N, C-alpha and C positions, 0 to 999 in steps of 0.2 A: 514351567512359563518365568518368560522375560519380564514380561511387565500386561497388567493389567490395565483397559482404557475404559473411563467410566463415565457411563453419559443418563442428564437427570431430563427427563423428558417431561412434558404440560403443556398440553393440547398444539403442538409443534409438528404434527407428522411430517410437511414437505422438508423440514430442514433436519429432522433427524434422517429421515431417508439421504437427502445427498451429501448431509453427513459422513453417515455409517460407509454409503457408495464412494467417497472420499479417501478413507481405509480399506475396503476390502477389493477395490479394482485398482489395487496396487502391489508390487512386491516386495515385503520384507528381509530382513536378514535373519530376525530374531520369529520368536516365535510369541504371539499375542493372544486374546482371548479380551471378550465389551463384557461388560455390567453393565446393564442400564438399566435406570430405575424411575419406573413411569409415576410420578403422580399424580395420578387420579383422571388422566386426562379422557375428555369426551367427543373424540374426533377421529374416531378408529385408530389412532395410535397400535392399539395392544394386537387389533385384528390383525393390522402391513405388518406386526414385526412375527407374529406366525406363522404368517400365508408366504412372505415373504425372501424373509431373513432366518429366522433360529431353524438351526438343521442345514440351511441353504448355503454356509458359507465357508470358505478359508479356517476360519476364527468361530472357537467354540465363542455362543452367545448366550450368557443367561440373562433371564426378565424378573423384574423382582415387579410386584405392581402394591402399591399403594392406595387406599381408598380415596386420600382425599391427600388436599397437597399439603404435604411436609415439610416446602421450605427446603432449602439449599442444605443444608448443613447436615440435616439428621437424614437427609436420601445420599448427601457422600459418606459417610460414615456406612449407611448401610453399604456400599459398595467397597469399602475397605471392606469389613466384615467376610463380603464374601470375594474376596479377592481373592486370587490365587499366585498372581504372580509376584516378582522380587522386586518391584517399580508400581505403581500403582498413577496412572495418567487421568485429573478431573479435566476433562474438555466439555468446554459448553457443546447445548449446542445447536445452537447458531456460529457451525465453526468448520471450516473445508481443509483436512490433510493435507498438504502439498507433500511433495515425491521426495522419503530422503528422512523426514521431519521425528518419523517415532524413534528408526534406528538414530540418528543423533544425538535425537534426548537420550536416549540409552546409552550410548558410549560418550556423552557428558558426562554423566551420574556415574559412571564407570571407574570417568578419568581423575575424576573428583572427591573420594573417599568421605572427607568432611561433609557434602554438599547434600542436604535433607532434601532442598530442592531443586528444579531443573527450571525455567520459563525456555519456551521457542518466541523468537521474534515473531508478536502477530500483524498483519497489514490488515487492511480494507480489503474492499472486492477490489478498486480500483488501481488497491498495489503499496497505496499510502500507507507510509509506519501509524502503526497506532504506538505511542506511547504506554506500554504496557509493563514495564518494571520504575519502579519510584523510589524516592527514599519515606521513611514515615511520615505519616505528615502528622504536624501541627495543629493545633485550631483552626488557626490561623488558615494553614491548606486547606481545610475542610470549607469552611466559609466563603473562602475567595471559589476554592473547585466548584462548588456548589451550589455559586449566585451567578449574575451578570459581572461582579468586581472584574474576575477573571479577563473577559471579552476588555473591560475599561484599562486595567492593565497587560497587557496580551507580553508585552518585554519586559516586565520587571523582573530583578534578577531572583526573587523572593517566587515565584513563580515559577519560573523555568530551573532553579535547585531542587525545587521537591520533583519539577515531573522530570529532568533531566536528559530536555530537549536538548540542548548545544552539545553532546555526545553521541555523535555520527550513529551509535547502536549497530555498528560494525564487527566491532570485535567480544572476544568471550567476556564478562566483567560478573563480581561479586556484586551484590545490589542487596535491598534491604528485603523488596517484594518483588512476588509479580503476579499480574493478573491470576485470577481463578479460571479464567475463561482456560488456562491451560498449565495448567501446572502438573512435573511429575514428580511424585512423594517417592523416597526409598522407605520401605515398606522396615525396614531393619531399626529406625530411627522413633519411630511409632509408639512403644512402650514408651521413651525418655518425654517426646514431646506434645504427647497425648493424639485423640482424636480432632476432628475438627469441635469448634467449642457451637455447640445447639443453641443455646440464650442469641444467636446469630441468626437470625431466619433468613436475612437476603443482605447480601455485602457488607464488607470489612471483615469477612468471616477469612478471608484468604489473604487479608494483610495482619486478625491474629493470631493465624498459623504461621504466616515466616515468623511475627516478632516472638513467639515462644520459640519457634526452632534456630533464631538468632541466640536469646536468651540462654540457649540450652548449650550453647556455642557451637552451633550448625553451619553451615553456609546456605547462600541462595545466588545461585548462579544462572546469569541471563546469555541464552544461545543464539546469536541472530541466525547461525548455518540450518536451524530447523525453523520453518517458515508456515506458517499456518493463518488460514484466513480467520478473520474472525468480525461479523457484520452489525454487532451492537456497538455503538459509538457512547464506550461506555462514560468517556470527558468530557460529551456537551450534555448525558445523560442532565447530570445536575441535582439538585437536592428535591424538587419536585416533581415527580411521578406519580403516578398509580399507589403505590407500595410505602407512601413521606411517610406512614406510620413508625412500618418497621425500620424504613432505612434511619430517624432518627435513636430510633434505639439500639441500632449497630453501632449509628455514630456516640450516642452516649457510652454504648458495654467498650471501645475501644478505645473512648478518651480514659474512662474512669480504673479499666483495668487495665492495660498497654501504657498510654499517654504517662498516665500520673502513678498506676503503678499502687492503686489505692483497692485491687481486690487480692 
């Protein structure tokens, strides 16, 4: 098995079906499997998967069901433990995989033997670039990104250096981290890097994983030739949303653990 595609679902039946269809209705060069973790959905997701997808597709599909929402990192670790692939693609449910993307990610990983993570080019529904590869954030970056300050100083060099928006995103490049919405992980290095830190319930777990990978001497590669549509506007979501408490906890853990290195 070349790669495992890992999906987490929580009351997102329609998006999950669209995402699966974007994968299953295309031809691929390599052997893939899909592992889905459902975090306690109450919208008929499990019934849909069993009736329409499991055992009826070209890919093996494994379903793991949790009684309640365990959070992103626990579910991702469940995917890793169930995966049989040489590589593991963590893919958010609000994505559509465009032709060739999976194969390009796998081939890029093969071309960069020190890469622990490879991330695709993410675009919005209208095809506009999503700034999905970044430098590691400083405390000021976090404050600006999560508040109206970013709108007040959109052309600040401090903002643009962090988001890398002045770069054309047209060539393969080593970066600090890529969005966890679509990140291919090399299983071989997980014993050294470790699994996802389950104390990050939501957000910053992707930054922490890439931070630990680079600290161990591995690289994170951005490859724009692999394109995936990502609906969520993470940049404008900001600091204030329904999971505010968990978001703040994740920010503090990243700063204490990684940025300041106190843990």
